[in-house]
C-alpha positions as CSV (number, residue, x, y, z in Angstrom):
1,M,15.8,6.3,-16.8
2,T,18.5,6.5,-14.2
3,T,19.1,3.9,-11.6
4,T,18.2,6.3,-8.9
5,I,14.9,7.1,-10.5
6,R,14.1,3.5,-11.2
7,A,15.0,2.7,-7.6
8,A,12.8,5.4,-6.5
9,L,9.9,4.2,-8.6
10,A,10.3,0.7,-7.2
11,A,10.5,2.0,-3.6
12,L,7.2,3.8,-4.2
13,S,5.6,0.5,-5.1
14,L,5.7,-0.3,-1.5
15,V,3.1,2.3,-0.9
16,A,0.6,-0.2,-2.2
17,L,0.4,-2.1,0.9
18,A,-1.9,-0.5,3.5
19,L,-4.8,-2.0,5.3
20,P,-8.5,-1.1,5.2
21,A,-9.8,2.2,6.2
22,D,-12.1,5.2,5.9
23,P,-15.1,4.4,3.8
24,A,-16.8,7.2,2.1
25,G,-20.4,6.8,3.2
26,A,-19.7,3.8,5.2
27,G,-22.6,4.5,7.4
28,D,-23.4,2.3,10.3
29,G,-20.7,-0.1,11.2
30,A,-17.8,2.0,10.2
31,R,-14.8,1.1,12.3
32,P,-11.6,3.1,12.8
33,L,-8.3,1.6,11.5
34,A,-4.8,2.5,12.4
35,V,-2.6,0.1,10.5
36,S,1.2,-0.3,10.2
37,C,2.8,-2.3,7.5
38,T,6.3,-3.6,6.5
39,T,6.8,-4.9,3.0
40,T,9.5,-6.1,0.5
41,F,9.4,-5.3,-3.1
42,Q,10.9,-6.6,-6.4
43,L,10.9,-4.7,-9.6
44,T,9.2,-6.7,-12.4
45,G,9.9,-4.2,-15.1
46,L,11.0,-0.5,-15.5
47,T,7.6,0.7,-14.2
48,S,6.2,-2.3,-12.3
49,A,6.8,-4.1,-9.1
50,R,5.5,-7.0,-6.9
51,L,5.1,-6.4,-3.2
52,Q,4.7,-8.8,-0.2
53,G,4.5,-8.0,3.5
54,T,2.6,-8.0,6.8
55,C,0.2,-5.4,8.3
56,R,-1.0,-5.0,11.9
57,D,-4.2,-3.3,13.2
58,P,-5.4,-3.8,16.7
59,Q,-8.9,-4.6,15.4
60,L,-8.0,-6.8,12.4
61,G,-4.9,-8.4,13.8
62,D,-2.0,-9.6,11.7
63,T,-2.7,-9.5,7.9
64,S,-0.5,-10.7,5.0
65,A,-0.3,-8.5,2.0
66,E,0.4,-9.1,-1.7
67,A,0.3,-6.4,-4.4
68,T,1.1,-5.4,-8.0
69,Q,2.2,-1.9,-8.7
70,S,2.5,0.4,-11.6
71,L,4.8,3.4,-11.4
72,G,4.9,6.6,-13.5
73,W,6.6,10.0,-13.6
74,A,4.6,13.3,-13.6
75,G,5.7,16.8,-12.7
76,G,8.8,15.9,-10.7
77,A,7.0,13.2,-8.6
78,F,6.4,9.5,-9.0
79,T,2.8,8.3,-9.5
80,I,1.8,5.1,-7.9
81,S,-1.1,2.8,-8.6
82,T,-1.4,-0.5,-6.7
83,S,-3.8,-3.4,-6.5
84,A,-3.5,-5.3,-3.3
85,V,-5.0,-8.4,-1.6
86,Y,-5.0,-8.5,2.3
87,T,-5.4,-11.9,3.9
88,A,-6.5,-12.1,7.5
89,A,-5.5,-15.0,9.7
90,D,-8.8,-16.7,9.2
91,G,-8.4,-16.6,5.4
92,D,-10.8,-13.8,4.7
93,R,-9.6,-11.5,2.0
94,L,-9.9,-7.7,1.5
95,Y,-9.2,-6.1,-1.9
96,G,-7.6,-2.6,-2.1
97,H,-6.5,-0.1,-4.6
98,F,-3.9,2.6,-3.7
99,A,-3.3,5.8,-5.7
100,G,-0.6,8.2,-4.5
101,T,2.7,10.0,-5.2
102,G,6.3,9.8,-4.0
103,T,9.5,11.8,-4.0
104,Q,13.1,10.8,-3.7
105,R,14.9,12.2,-0.6
106,P,18.6,13.3,-0.6
107,D,19.6,9.9,1.1
108,G,18.1,8.0,-1.8
109,S,15.0,6.7,0.1
110,I,11.5,7.4,-1.2
111,A,8.8,9.2,0.8
112,F,5.3,8.4,-0.4
113,S,1.6,9.2,0.4
114,G,-1.7,8.6,-0.9
115,T,-5.1,6.8,-0.3
116,E,-6.0,3.2,-0.4
117,T,-9.7,2.4,-1.1
118,Y,-11.4,-0.9,-0.2
119,E,-14.5,-2.1,-1.9
120,R,-15.0,-5.8,-1.4
121,G,-13.5,-9.0,-0.3
122,T,-14.4,-12.5,0.9
123,G,-15.9,-13.8,4.1
124,R,-16.5,-11.0,6.6
125,F,-15.1,-8.5,4.0
126,A,-17.6,-9.5,1.3
127,G,-19.4,-6.1,1.5
128,A,-16.5,-4.1,2.7
129,S,-16.0,-0.4,2.0
130,G,-13.4,2.0,3.3
131,R,-10.5,4.3,2.9
132,V,-7.2,4.9,4.6
133,A,-4.6,7.7,4.3
134,V,-1.1,6.3,3.9
135,T,2.3,7.8,4.5
136,G,5.6,5.8,4.4
137,T,9.1,5.4,3.2
138,A,10.9,3.0,1.0
139,R,14.5,2.1,0.2
140,F,16.3,-0.1,-2.2
141,T,18.6,-2.8,-0.8
142,S,19.7,-4.0,-4.2
143,P,19.3,-2.5,-7.8
144,A,15.9,-4.3,-8.2
145,S,14.5,-4.8,-4.7
146,G,13.9,-3.2,-1.4
147,V,11.9,-2.6,1.8
148,S,9.3,-0.2,3.1
149,Q,7.4,0.8,6.2
150,Y,4.2,2.8,6.2
151,V,1.2,3.6,8.3
152,G,-2.5,4.2,7.4
153,V,-5.3,5.8,9.3
154,G,-9.0,5.7,8.2
155,T,-12.1,3.6,8.6
156,I,-13.7,0.4,7.2
157,A,-17.2,-0.9,7.2
158,Y,-17.9,-4.6,6.8
């Protein structure tokens, strides 16, 4: 695997960080989310990465994010699978899973998109459900690490 492809895969790992959103069948109590996140990532293997960052939503406020990500290659695109934990200022946690794809741009950055789903948490998020559509970009700042920014729009119920 070339350094460029490995870099692209790692950059895609940044996708993992997005906040709560659009619950399928959330019913009463569904709330809109419009989140923006900034993360850093570190490759932990050829197809894995660890992510850390912060997200902001007008309703949920500042939230820290930590995630592990698995990356693959399928049909000319990167596949991304991420498990994340978002921690609100009060310590309540929300658990999310991201699934998406990414492609390398001519400038070496990675464009990615996908869906993050939320199913539970702690405190006020104990019964959470939701989904958010995520789009963003990532770029390497060294051979094994980088940064990303992304936005997500959807809903969450808790």
